[in-house]
C-alpha positions as CSV (number, residue, x, y, z in Angstrom):
1,M,-86.2,87.7,-35.5
2,E,-84.9,84.2,-35.1
3,N,-87.2,81.2,-34.9
4,L,-87.8,80.3,-31.3
5,F,-90.5,77.6,-31.7
6,K,-90.8,74.3,-33.4
7,V,-93.8,72.0,-33.3
8,E,-93.8,68.2,-33.8
9,G,-97.2,66.6,-33.3
10,T,-98.3,67.7,-29.8
11,D,-94.7,68.7,-28.8
12,L,-93.7,72.4,-28.6
13,I,-89.9,72.8,-28.7
14,I,-88.7,76.2,-27.5
15,L,-85.3,77.0,-28.9
16,V,-84.0,79.1,-26.0
17,P,-81.7,81.9,-27.2
18,A,-78.2,82.5,-26.0
19,E,-79.5,84.8,-23.3
20,L,-82.7,84.1,-21.5
21,D,-83.3,87.5,-19.9
22,H,-86.4,89.6,-19.3
23,Y,-86.6,90.7,-23.0
24,N,-86.4,87.2,-24.4
25,A,-88.6,85.8,-21.7
26,E,-91.5,88.0,-22.8
27,K,-91.1,86.8,-26.4
28,I,-91.1,83.2,-25.3
29,K,-94.1,83.5,-23.0
30,S,-96.3,85.2,-25.5
31,G,-95.4,82.9,-28.4
32,A,-95.5,79.7,-26.4
33,D,-98.8,80.5,-24.8
34,R,-100.3,81.2,-28.2
35,L,-99.1,77.9,-29.6
36,I,-100.1,75.9,-26.6
37,E,-103.6,77.2,-26.9
38,N,-104.0,76.9,-30.6
39,R,-102.1,73.7,-31.5
40,N,-103.2,71.2,-28.8
41,I,-99.7,71.0,-27.3
42,R,-99.2,68.3,-24.6
43,R,-95.5,68.6,-24.0
44,V,-93.2,71.7,-23.9
45,I,-89.5,71.0,-24.4
46,F,-87.1,73.8,-23.6
47,D,-83.9,73.3,-25.8
48,F,-81.0,75.0,-24.1
49,K,-78.4,74.0,-26.7
50,R,-77.6,77.7,-27.5
51,T,-78.1,79.1,-24.0
52,V,-75.2,80.5,-22.0
53,F,-77.1,82.9,-19.6
54,M,-80.4,82.6,-17.8
55,D,-81.7,84.9,-15.1
56,S,-84.8,84.7,-12.8
57,S,-87.1,85.6,-15.7
58,G,-86.1,82.3,-17.3
59,I,-87.2,80.5,-14.2
60,G,-90.5,82.3,-14.5
61,V,-91.0,81.3,-18.1
62,I,-90.4,77.7,-17.3
63,M,-92.7,77.6,-14.3
64,G,-95.4,79.5,-16.1
65,R,-95.4,77.1,-19.0
66,Y,-95.3,74.2,-16.5
67,K,-98.4,75.5,-14.7
68,N,-100.3,76.0,-17.9
69,I,-99.4,72.6,-19.5
70,R,-99.9,70.6,-16.3
71,F,-103.4,72.0,-16.0
72,M,-104.1,70.4,-19.4
73,G,-102.4,67.1,-18.4
74,G,-99.2,67.7,-20.2
75,E,-95.5,67.8,-19.2
76,V,-92.4,70.0,-19.5
77,M,-88.8,69.0,-20.1
78,A,-85.4,70.6,-20.6
79,I,-82.9,69.3,-23.0
80,H,-79.2,70.1,-24.0
81,V,-78.7,71.6,-20.5
82,N,-75.1,72.8,-19.9
83,S,-73.6,72.8,-16.4
84,R,-74.3,76.5,-15.8
85,I,-78.0,76.1,-16.7
86,Y,-78.3,72.8,-14.8
87,R,-77.0,74.6,-11.7
88,I,-79.6,77.3,-12.0
89,L,-82.4,74.7,-12.5
90,T,-81.1,72.8,-9.5
91,L,-80.8,75.8,-7.2
92,S,-84.3,77.0,-8.2
93,G,-85.8,73.6,-7.5
94,I,-87.3,73.3,-11.0
95,Y,-85.6,69.9,-11.4
96,K,-88.2,68.6,-9.0
97,V,-91.1,69.2,-11.4
98,I,-89.6,68.9,-14.9
99,D,-87.4,66.3,-16.6
100,I,-83.9,67.3,-17.5
101,C,-82.3,65.4,-20.4
102,E,-79.1,65.6,-22.3
103,E,-80.3,64.6,-25.7
104,Q,-83.7,64.5,-27.4
105,S,-84.1,63.5,-31.0
106,V,-86.8,65.6,-32.7
107,Q,-87.4,66.5,-36.3
108,P,-90.0,69.3,-35.8
109,E,-91.8,71.6,-38.1
110,I,-90.5,75.2,-38.0
111,F,-92.8,78.2,-37.4
């Protein structure tokens, strides 16, 4: 299985796979929640560099992590968002609650 998560300090970077469907959403939810709980994570960064497809389960993953991390005073952002993913984030309204950025320089530790 490919590495989906990187941690740098209190940042959790989720390397979203090419397809964010129901199957991958479940892997991301369980892994991210475990790291958020055990590693004192304060910011969740969804890196969409490799992503070409996302369905409604992807929206659920983002919103679920947003609710969890906001409860603890943290934030969620999306980086490397292509036009297709940006459109989905816009139509779903997620852009109202998370930051969407083109570039983010991180040199995280791989898990």
